[in-house]
VEXMIVO-116562 format. One record per residue (C-alpha): z, x, y; residue number from 1. Coordinates in Angstrom, 1 decimal. Each point is the difference from the previous one (the first is absolute). Last residue first. Layout:
BEGIN
[[Z X Y] NUM]
...
REM end
This chain:
BEGIN
[[6.7 4.5 4.5] 386]
[[3.7 -1.6 0.6] 385]
[[-0.9 -4.0 -0.3] 384]
[[-2.0 1.3 -3.0] 383]
[[3.3 0.7 -1.7] 382]
[[1.9 -3.5 0.0] 381]
[[3.1 0.8 1.8] 380]
[[2.3 2.5 -1.7] 379]
[[-0.1 2.5 2.1] 378]
[[0.5 -2.6 3.1] 377]
[[3.3 -0.6 -1.7] 376]
[[1.1 -3.0 -1.7] 375]
[[0.7 -3.8 1.4] 374]
[[2.3 -2.3 -1.9] 373]
[[0.5 -3.6 2.3] 372]
[[3.0 -1.8 -0.7] 371]
[[0.8 -3.8 1.2] 370]
[[3.1 -1.3 -0.3] 369]
[[1.1 -3.3 0.5] 368]
[[4.1 -0.7 0.4] 367]
[[1.2 -2.5 -2.8] 366]
[[3.3 0.5 0.3] 365]
[[-0.3 4.0 -1.5] 364]
[[-4.0 0.7 -0.6] 363]
[[-3.0 -2.2 -0.2] 362]
[[-3.4 1.2 -0.6] 361]
[[-3.2 2.1 0.6] 360]
[[-1.6 2.8 -0.8] 359]
[[-2.8 1.9 1.6] 358]
[[-1.6 3.1 -2.0] 357]
[[-1.7 3.4 0.0] 356]
[[-1.8 2.2 -2.0] 355]
[[-1.8 -2.0 -1.9] 354]
[[-2.9 -0.5 2.2] 353]
[[1.2 2.0 3.2] 352]
[[-2.6 -1.0 2.9] 351]
[[-1.6 -3.0 -1.8] 350]
[[3.0 -1.1 -2.2] 349]
[[2.4 0.1 3.6] 348]
[[-2.4 -2.3 1.9] 347]
[[-0.4 -2.6 -2.7] 346]
[[3.9 0.1 -0.5] 345]
[[0.7 -0.5 3.7] 344]
[[-3.0 -2.9 0.1] 343]
[[1.6 -1.6 -3.1] 342]
[[3.2 0.0 2.2] 341]
[[-1.8 -1.8 3.2] 340]
[[-2.1 -2.4 -1.9] 339]
[[3.2 -1.2 -2.8] 338]
[[2.9 -1.2 2.7] 337]
[[-2.8 -2.0 1.8] 336]
[[1.4 -3.5 -0.9] 335]
[[3.3 0.5 -2.2] 334]
[[-0.8 0.6 -4.0] 333]
[[3.6 2.3 -0.5] 332]
[[0.1 0.4 -3.8] 331]
[[2.8 2.7 1.1] 330]
[[-0.6 0.5 3.6] 329]
[[3.5 -2.5 0.6] 328]
[[0.4 -0.5 3.9] 327]
[[3.7 1.4 1.1] 326]
[[-0.9 0.5 2.9] 325]
[[2.2 3.3 -0.1] 324]
[[-3.2 2.2 0.9] 323]
[[-1.1 3.5 -1.6] 322]
[[-3.2 2.1 0.2] 321]
[[-0.3 2.9 -1.7] 320]
[[-1.9 3.3 0.0] 319]
[[0.6 2.6 -2.6] 318]
[[-1.8 3.2 0.6] 317]
[[-0.2 2.0 -2.8] 316]
[[1.1 3.6 -1.2] 315]
[[2.8 -1.1 -2.4] 314]
[[1.4 -2.7 2.7] 313]
[[-1.0 0.6 4.2] 312]
[[1.3 -2.8 1.7] 311]
[[-2.1 -2.4 2.8] 310]
[[2.5 -3.8 1.1] 309]
[[-0.7 -2.8 1.9] 308]
[[2.5 -2.7 -0.3] 307]
[[-0.5 -3.6 1.2] 306]
[[2.8 -1.4 1.1] 305]
[[0.8 -3.7 -0.6] 304]
[[1.7 -2.7 2.3] 303]
[[0.7 -3.2 -0.7] 302]
[[-2.6 -3.3 0.1] 301]
[[-2.2 0.7 -3.0] 300]
[[-3.7 -0.1 -0.8] 299]
[[-1.4 2.4 3.0] 298]
[[2.3 2.7 -0.8] 297]
[[-0.7 0.5 -3.4] 296]
[[-3.1 -1.6 -1.1] 295]
[[-2.6 0.8 3.1] 294]
[[2.4 2.8 1.4] 293]
[[0.2 2.2 -3.2] 292]
[[-3.5 -0.9 -1.5] 291]
[[-1.1 1.5 3.7] 290]
[[2.1 3.1 -0.2] 289]
[[-1.7 0.5 -4.0] 288]
[[-2.9 -0.6 1.6] 287]
[[0.0 2.1 2.8] 286]
[[1.4 3.3 -2.2] 285]
[[-3.5 1.6 -0.6] 284]
[[-1.1 -1.0 3.4] 283]
[[-1.6 3.9 -0.2] 282]
[[0.0 2.2 -3.5] 281]
[[2.9 1.8 -0.9] 280]
[[0.8 3.8 1.2] 279]
[[3.3 1.5 0.1] 278]
[[0.8 1.4 3.3] 277]
[[3.3 -2.6 0.1] 276]
[[1.0 0.6 -3.6] 275]
[[2.2 3.6 0.6] 274]
[[1.9 -1.4 2.8] 273]
[[1.2 -3.4 -2.1] 272]
[[-0.9 -3.0 1.7] 271]
[[2.1 -3.2 0.3] 270]
[[-1.4 -2.5 2.6] 269]
[[2.3 -3.5 0.2] 268]
[[-1.3 -3.5 0.9] 267]
[[1.6 -3.0 1.6] 266]
[[-1.7 -3.2 -0.2] 265]
[[2.1 -3.5 0.6] 264]
[[1.2 -0.1 3.4] 263]
[[-3.3 1.1 2.1] 262]
[[-2.7 -1.5 -2.7] 261]
[[-3.2 -0.7 1.4] 260]
[[0.7 3.4 2.8] 259]
[[1.3 1.7 -2.9] 258]
[[-3.5 -0.4 -1.8] 257]
[[-1.5 2.2 2.9] 256]
[[3.0 2.8 -0.2] 255]
[[-0.8 -0.1 -4.2] 254]
[[-3.7 0.7 0.5] 253]
[[0.9 2.6 2.5] 252]
[[2.4 2.1 -2.5] 251]
[[-3.1 -0.3 -2.3] 250]
[[-2.3 2.2 1.4] 249]
[[3.3 2.2 0.8] 248]
[[0.4 -0.1 -3.9] 247]
[[-4.0 0.5 -0.4] 246]
[[0.4 3.6 2.3] 245]
[[3.3 1.4 -1.5] 244]
[[-1.6 -0.1 -3.7] 243]
[[-2.7 1.5 0.8] 242]
[[-3.6 -1.3 0.8] 241]
[[-2.9 -0.2 -3.1] 240]
[[-2.8 -2.7 1.3] 239]
[[-0.7 2.0 2.7] 238]
[[-3.2 -1.7 1.8] 237]
[[2.3 -2.1 2.5] 236]
[[3.0 1.9 1.0] 235]
[[-0.4 -1.7 3.2] 234]
[[-0.8 -3.2 -1.1] 233]
[[2.9 -0.4 -1.4] 232]
[[2.0 1.4 2.6] 231]
[[-1.5 -2.3 2.7] 230]
[[0.9 -3.1 -2.3] 229]
[[3.2 0.6 0.4] 228]
[[0.2 0.8 3.6] 227]
[[-2.2 -3.2 0.3] 226]
[[2.3 -2.4 -2.1] 225]
[[2.5 1.6 1.5] 224]
[[-1.1 -1.0 3.6] 223]
[[-0.8 -3.8 -1.7] 222]
[[3.4 0.1 -0.7] 221]
[[1.3 0.3 2.9] 220]
[[-2.1 -1.9 1.8] 219]
[[0.7 -2.9 -2.3] 218]
[[3.8 1.1 0.3] 217]
[[-0.6 -0.7 4.3] 216]
[[-1.8 -3.5 -1.2] 215]
[[2.4 -1.7 -2.1] 214]
[[-1.5 -3.5 1.3] 213]
[[0.4 -1.3 -3.9] 212]
[[-3.6 0.1 0.3] 211]
[[-0.1 3.6 0.9] 210]
[[1.9 1.0 -2.6] 209]
[[-1.6 -1.9 -2.7] 208]
[[-3.8 1.9 1.5] 207]
[[1.7 3.3 -0.3] 206]
[[0.9 -0.7 -3.4] 205]
[[-3.2 -0.9 -1.1] 204]
[[-1.7 2.8 1.3] 203]
[[2.6 2.7 -2.1] 202]
[[-0.9 -2.2 -3.1] 201]
[[-3.4 0.2 0.5] 200]
[[0.4 4.1 0.9] 199]
[[1.3 0.2 -2.9] 198]
[[-1.9 -1.5 -2.4] 197]
[[-3.2 2.0 2.1] 196]
[[1.6 3.2 -0.9] 195]
[[0.6 -0.6 -3.3] 194]
[[-4.0 -0.6 -1.4] 193]
[[-0.2 3.4 1.8] 192]
[[1.5 1.8 -1.9] 191]
[[-1.9 -1.0 -3.0] 190]
[[-3.0 0.5 1.4] 189]
[[1.0 3.4 1.0] 188]
[[1.4 0.9 -3.4] 187]
[[-3.4 -1.6 -2.3] 186]
[[-2.3 1.8 2.9] 185]
[[2.1 3.8 -0.5] 184]
[[-0.3 -0.7 -3.8] 183]
[[-3.8 -0.5 0.0] 182]
[[0.2 2.9 2.2] 181]
[[2.2 2.1 -2.3] 180]
[[-2.8 -1.3 -3.0] 179]
[[-2.9 1.2 1.6] 178]
[[1.5 3.0 1.3] 177]
[[1.7 0.4 -3.9] 176]
[[-3.9 0.0 -1.5] 175]
[[-1.5 2.4 2.1] 174]
[[2.8 1.9 -0.7] 173]
[[-1.0 -0.2 -3.9] 172]
[[-3.2 -0.1 0.6] 171]
[[0.2 3.8 1.9] 170]
[[2.1 1.2 -2.6] 169]
[[-2.6 -1.0 -2.7] 168]
[[-2.6 1.6 2.1] 167]
[[2.3 2.9 0.2] 166]
[[0.5 -0.1 -3.8] 165]
[[-3.7 -0.3 -0.9] 164]
[[-0.9 3.1 2.1] 163]
[[2.5 2.0 -1.3] 162]
[[-1.0 -1.0 -3.8] 161]
[[-3.9 0.1 1.0] 160]
[[0.8 3.3 1.3] 159]
[[1.9 1.9 -2.7] 158]
[[-2.2 -1.5 -2.7] 157]
[[-3.1 1.0 1.4] 156]
[[2.0 4.0 0.7] 155]
[[0.4 0.1 -3.4] 154]
[[-3.5 -0.7 -0.9] 153]
[[-1.1 2.0 2.0] 152]
[[2.1 3.0 -1.4] 151]
[[-1.1 -0.7 -3.4] 150]
[[-3.5 -0.2 0.7] 149]
[[0.4 3.2 1.6] 148]
[[1.6 1.7 -2.8] 147]
[[-2.7 -1.8 -2.5] 146]
[[-2.9 1.9 2.4] 145]
[[2.4 3.6 -0.3] 144]
[[-0.3 -0.7 -3.9] 143]
[[-3.3 -0.9 0.2] 142]
[[-1.4 2.7 1.6] 141]
[[2.3 2.5 -1.7] 140]
[[-1.8 -1.4 -3.1] 139]
[[-3.6 0.8 1.5] 138]
[[1.2 3.2 0.6] 137]
[[1.4 1.5 -3.5] 136]
[[-3.1 1.0 -1.0] 135]
[[-0.2 2.2 3.3] 134]
[[3.3 1.7 -1.1] 133]
[[2.6 -0.2 2.2] 132]
[[1.4 1.9 2.8] 131]
[[0.2 -3.0 2.3] 130]
[[-1.5 1.5 2.8] 129]
[[-3.1 0.8 -2.0] 128]
[[-0.1 -2.7 -2.8] 127]
[[0.2 -2.3 3.3] 126]
[[-2.9 1.4 1.6] 125]
[[-2.3 0.9 -2.9] 124]
[[0.2 -3.6 -0.9] 123]
[[-0.6 -1.7 3.8] 122]
[[-3.2 2.2 0.1] 121]
[[-0.4 3.1 2.5] 120]
[[-1.2 -0.6 3.2] 119]
[[2.3 -1.9 1.1] 118]
[[3.7 0.3 -1.9] 117]
[[2.6 -1.6 2.1] 116]
[[-2.6 -2.5 1.0] 115]
[[-0.4 -1.4 -3.6] 114]
[[3.1 0.3 -0.9] 113]
[[1.1 -2.2 2.4] 112]
[[-2.9 -2.5 -0.8] 111]
[[0.3 0.1 -3.9] 110]
[[4.3 -0.4 0.6] 109]
[[0.0 -2.8 2.0] 108]
[[-3.2 -1.6 -1.5] 107]
[[1.9 0.0 -3.4] 106]
[[3.0 -1.9 1.4] 105]
[[-2.6 -2.4 2.2] 104]
[[-1.4 -0.5 -3.4] 103]
[[3.0 -1.0 -1.8] 102]
[[1.9 -1.6 2.9] 101]
[[-3.3 -2.9 -0.4] 100]
[[0.6 -0.6 -3.5] 99]
[[3.5 0.0 0.3] 98]
[[2.1 -0.6 3.3] 97]
[[-2.6 -2.9 1.3] 96]
[[0.1 -2.0 -3.5] 95]
[[3.9 -0.1 0.8] 94]
[[-0.5 -0.8 3.5] 93]
[[-2.4 -2.9 -0.7] 92]
[[2.7 -1.3 -3.0] 91]
[[2.9 0.4 3.0] 90]
[[-2.0 -2.3 2.3] 89]
[[1.4 -0.4 3.4] 88]
[[-2.4 2.2 1.7] 87]
[[-2.4 1.7 -2.5] 86]
[[-2.0 0.7 2.8] 85]
[[2.6 2.4 1.5] 84]
[[0.2 1.5 -3.2] 83]
[[-3.5 1.8 1.0] 82]
[[0.9 1.3 3.3] 81]
[[3.3 1.8 -1.7] 80]
[[-2.4 1.4 -2.5] 79]
[[-2.1 1.3 3.4] 78]
[[3.2 1.0 1.0] 77]
[[0.6 2.4 -3.3] 76]
[[-2.9 1.5 0.7] 75]
[[-0.2 1.0 2.9] 74]
[[3.5 1.7 -1.0] 73]
[[-0.7 1.3 -3.1] 72]
[[-3.9 1.9 1.8] 71]
[[2.5 0.8 2.9] 70]
[[2.6 1.6 -1.9] 69]
[[-2.2 1.9 -2.1] 68]
[[-1.8 0.9 2.8] 67]
[[2.6 2.0 1.6] 66]
[[1.9 0.8 -3.7] 65]
[[-3.0 2.1 -0.6] 64]
[[-0.5 1.5 3.0] 63]
[[3.5 1.8 0.0] 62]
[[-1.1 1.5 -2.7] 61]
[[0.2 -0.2 -4.0] 60]
[[0.1 2.5 -2.7] 59]
[[1.9 -1.5 -2.1] 58]
[[0.9 1.0 -3.9] 57]
[[1.2 3.3 0.8] 56]
[[2.7 -1.7 2.7] 55]
[[1.3 -2.3 -2.8] 54]
[[3.7 -0.8 0.5] 53]
[[1.3 1.0 3.6] 52]
[[-3.4 0.0 2.4] 51]
[[-2.2 -2.1 -1.6] 50]
[[3.0 -2.8 -1.0] 49]
[[0.9 0.1 3.5] 48]
[[-3.1 -0.9 1.3] 47]
[[-0.8 -2.7 -2.6] 46]
[[3.3 -2.1 0.8] 45]
[[-0.5 0.7 3.2] 44]
[[-3.7 -1.6 -0.1] 43]
[[1.7 -3.3 -1.8] 42]
[[2.2 -0.2 2.3] 41]
[[-2.1 -0.3 2.7] 40]
[[-2.5 -2.0 -2.0] 39]
[[2.9 -3.0 -0.2] 38]
[[1.4 0.4 3.5] 37]
[[-3.2 0.0 1.7] 36]
[[-1.4 -3.4 -2.1] 35]
[[3.0 -1.1 0.4] 34]
[[1.3 0.4 3.3] 33]
[[-4.1 -1.0 1.5] 32]
[[-0.1 -3.0 -2.3] 31]
[[3.8 -1.7 0.5] 30]
[[-0.7 0.9 4.2] 29]
[[-3.1 -1.3 0.0] 28]
[[0.9 -3.3 -1.7] 27]
[[-2.7 -2.1 0.2] 26]
[[-3.5 1.2 2.2] 25]
[[-0.1 3.5 -0.5] 24]
[[-3.0 1.7 1.0] 23]
[[-1.5 -2.4 2.3] 22]
[[4.1 -1.0 1.5] 21]
[[-0.4 4.3 0.2] 20]
[[-2.8 -0.2 2.4] 19]
[[1.5 -3.1 2.1] 18]
[[2.9 2.3 0.8] 17]
[[3.8 -0.4 -1.7] 16]
[[2.7 -0.7 3.0] 15]
[[-1.1 -3.4 0.7] 14]
[[1.5 -0.7 -3.4] 13]
[[-2.3 -2.4 -1.7] 12]
[[-0.6 2.1 -2.8] 11]
[[4.1 0.1 -0.6] 10]
[[-0.3 -3.7 -1.0] 9]
[[2.9 -1.7 2.5] 8]
[[3.7 -0.1 -1.9] 7]
[[0.7 -3.8 0.1] 6]
[[3.0 -0.3 3.0] 5]
[[4.0 -0.1 -1.2] 4]
[[1.6 -2.5 1.7] 3]
[[2.6 0.9 2.5] 2]
[[3.4 -2.8 0.0] 1]
REM end
């Protein structure tokens, strides 16, 4: 399954020039969008208010709004750089958004109005441009500074919230990727623990046939083993394959075992059409088939039929392996039985968590039944689809 990559920091994007990297070293998109957005909204609101509600109390030109916007954006950028100094310290960020930001707000109003008033005194300019008495110009100045302070404070809170949200998302994705890699390694380890076990048994069968002078059967068995291992290695790296492919691999395995037990081993396969393309862990059926052969076929002298079936029930895949060997699995301590089943359970838990299960038991006439319940792909742990 495809895994979601950790998003690269936007300041490292090759589409952004080194100049802008120096101006906005961190979270350039968040900083630029919030700074421009906040001040664009502020200027738009002022223009609408001056035009529609109080045209007589304002006498501002386009020059006023341009100068005010440039200075306000520049000062907000300075606040952005100050907040970078805080790093991950919330206390330091709060301190920066109090006293230093108050002085930045005062400086913004003072510089912008001084430039607009030049060469006249700033207070006289405020009095004339806003149609207020000269003695009230000081009050207007501090009111404007307080408004700017609230805007700076709001922008700072917005920026910190968005930056923290991004950092949290990156950390979460990173954590999930590490967990996914760990889980993938665990699944591969369990898978390769199964394959050598099968190979050992198969080669031992070849040895027995050669010792019994059954060279033709030994040659056929070697061909079957090669075909089986080729199919396994071909899908190497694919932890998840379709039911159809998995069952095809197990048929090859059973054909190998039929060479060992030509008169005792029979098998049937029943797969519903809607289950063929269902995704399952590769080789998940192998231990169940091995147990059926080892403890069902090998331990009896009568014919044994192993049946593999796959159906969809209540939105879940039901994989069943039954054998008529009549060997009870309830409380069984037969050597080798527990390890294979434990591997299956561990793989299911590693991939699906509690959404999947392996159930073993005895049916009518002590027929041994092993059932795997597997959810659909959209129910697999979310980090497998990130």
